[in-house]
C-alpha positions, 0 to 999 in steps of 0.5 A: 286235821287240826280241827279234828284234834280240837274236837277230841281235846274238847271232848276229853275236857268235857268228859273229865271236868264237865266244862270246857276250859279255855283262855279266850272266847270262841267268837262276834258277828263279822258282817251280818246286821244290827239287831232290832230285837233281842230282849233276852240277849245278855252281854258278859263282861270280866273286869269291866271288859266285854268278853262273851254273850249269853241268854236269859232263860229265866228271870234268875238264870243266864245261859252262856258258854262254859269256856267264857268262865275260865282263864288259863284253865282256872275259874274266873272269880264271880266278883270279876264278872258282870252282865249288861241286860235290857238294852240292845246297846250294851252301854245303856243296859243295866248291870247285874252280877252273879249270885256268888257260888251259883253257877253250874256247867253241863257235863256234856256240852259247852254250856254254863248256867249262872244265877243272878238277882231277878231280871225284869227282862223277857226270857227266851223259850227253850227248844224242845225239838232238835234242829234239822239240816236246812233249818234257817237259824239266827245267831245274836252277839256283841262280838267282833266285827273284824278279823285279826285282833278281835278285842279292838272291834267288839260291837257296842250294839247287838248284831245278828247273823243268819245261818243254815243248819247243815248235816253233822257229817258235812266235810266242812263241819270236821272238827266242829261236830262229832258223831253223837256229840251235843253240837250242831253245825251251821253254814253262813248265809249272812254274817258269821259269829266271831270272838265275843259272841261265845255263849250267845243265843242261836234262835229260830227265825220267827215273829218277834216274841215267838222265837225259841233258843235252839243253841248256844254258840261256841265256835266258828272259822270266822268265814263259813262255818259255825257251831253251837251246843244244842239246847234240846239235848240239854233241856233236862239239865237246864230245867234241873238247875234253874228249878233250884 
């Protein structure tokens, strides 16, 4: 019941504001494994502290979760935000900052696009077809590696978890997906995303350099089930914003 209420509340917020306004990130990888590839993965910091994950979808635009950009239902100022790019170890990455006033939230999903100065990194191709039940996917992030106080165990290196897409009407997905919604539901195979992974890429599993961005991670139960906004459903919006 609690999870069902959560979905209804999130849906109402999306309809009214076009973004999800939450004070804490949804999730990092508990278990899973250390990544050896992920040039499009971006670490988001607020006031210099790790907060969320994102994906470079063009040389000038990062895609993450809308709720990462709000505190106490108020937008986080651009000057407080930075991103670390270009290295799987965030301590060795390059810092870029948002272009002031150039962010756009989706009206139908927990997704935010943020413009930055041109980045010299590989960008993630966007999925044009929907995910399907049984599909193997891989989620990436620098988030929590423990339960409890997730702020104390944020990973300095990129990690990954393997998951499998399940039907949205699977009873385990209650409160994580809704009929006609923009999220898809995944079950744990190896590792589960947690706090600090919010906004991070959910990719197809393919040879390096050929993966596609299927989803934007936005929540999990820290044990068995995770959810992500589906990129193919937001493709027209993403393209319209990033062409500006």
